[in-house]
DOKE-811118 format. One record per residue (C-alpha): residue number from 0; residue in one letter; x, y negated, z negated. Coordinates in Angstrom, 2 decimals. Example, Ala and Ser with C-alpha at 12.3 -4.5 7.8 and 13.67 -1.06 7.14 Angstrom:
// DOKE-811118
> 0  A  12.30  4.50  -7.80 .
> 1  S  13.67  1.06  -7.14 .
This chain:
// DOKE-811118
> 0  M  97.34  35.06  -113.62 .
> 1  D  98.74  38.27  -115.06 .
> 2  R  101.95  40.18  -114.35 .
> 3  E  100.41  42.88  -112.14 .
> 4  E  98.47  40.39  -110.05 .
> 5  L  101.51  38.17  -109.45 .
> 6  N  103.71  41.17  -108.59 .
> 7  E  101.13  42.30  -106.02 .
> 8  W  101.12  38.84  -104.39 .
> 9  I  104.93  38.85  -104.23 .
> 10  R  105.05  42.41  -102.85 .
> 11  T  102.76  41.56  -99.92 .
> 12  G  104.98  38.80  -98.60 .
> 13  P  106.20  35.27  -99.13 .
> 14  V  104.11  33.19  -101.54 .
> 15  R  103.82  29.63  -102.81 .
> 16  I  103.09  29.13  -106.50 .
> 17  T  101.53  25.85  -107.59 .
> 18  M  101.89  24.97  -111.25 .
> 19  N  99.45  22.88  -113.33 .
> 20  S  101.96  20.01  -113.09 .
> 21  G  101.71  20.06  -109.29 .
> 22  D  105.19  21.52  -108.80 .
> 23  Q  105.40  24.13  -106.06 .
> 24  I  107.84  26.99  -105.76 .
> 25  E  108.10  29.19  -102.66 .
> 26  I  109.24  32.79  -103.05 .
> 27  F  110.45  34.36  -99.81 .
> 28  H  112.22  37.46  -101.16 .
> 29  R  111.22  39.85  -103.95 .
> 30  E  114.86  39.91  -105.13 .
> 31  M  114.65  36.24  -106.12 .
> 32  V  112.06  36.69  -108.91 .
> 33  T  111.56  38.65  -112.10 .
> 34  V  108.09  38.75  -113.62 .
> 35  S  107.43  39.51  -117.30 .
> 36  S  104.16  39.52  -119.20 .
> 37  M  104.64  35.82  -120.08 .
> 38  S  106.53  34.19  -117.19 .
> 39  A  108.23  34.48  -113.83 .
> 40  V  111.90  33.58  -113.52 .
> 41  V  112.76  32.46  -109.99 .
> 42  L  116.14  31.69  -108.43 .
> 43  V  115.81  28.42  -106.50 .
> 44  K  118.51  26.84  -104.35 .
> 45  S  119.11  23.28  -105.56 .
> 46  E  120.23  20.28  -103.51 .
> 47  D  123.89  20.97  -104.32 .
> 48  G  123.58  24.47  -102.82 .
> 49  R  123.72  26.34  -106.11 .
> 50  Y  121.05  28.73  -107.28 .
> 51  R  119.30  27.86  -110.53 .
> 52  H  116.74  29.68  -112.64 .
> 53  H  113.25  28.20  -112.92 .
> 54  V  111.00  29.64  -115.63 .
> 55  L  107.34  29.55  -114.63 .
> 56  P  104.88  30.41  -117.43 .
> 57  L  102.05  32.56  -116.05 .
> 58  V  99.41  30.57  -117.97 .
> 59  A  100.55  27.35  -116.26 .
> 60  M  100.07  28.69  -112.71 .
> 61  S  97.09  27.07  -111.06 .
> 62  K  97.35  28.62  -107.59 .
> 63  V  99.17  31.35  -105.68 .
> 64  E  98.86  31.47  -101.92 .
> 65  Q  100.26  33.71  -99.22 .
> 66  L  102.64  32.08  -96.73 .
> 67  E  103.05  33.10  -93.12 .
> 68  P  105.99  35.51  -92.76 .
> 69  S  108.96  33.98  -90.96 .
> 70  T  109.79  35.50  -87.59 .
């Protein structure tokens, strides 16, 4: 996965990223992620209701899939 490819996935709508570890992160809004040449930094709401940064190395992404847009 490279920066341009991931940005294109995110631009076209909500996505789910699966990491090599099996962890999955869903990105519903473009404003919640910043993508560099090495990693994506995503704001994820934790169980206590606070937003936390998750750093996702691009080389550790095993799958990106498009989610159905919410209505």
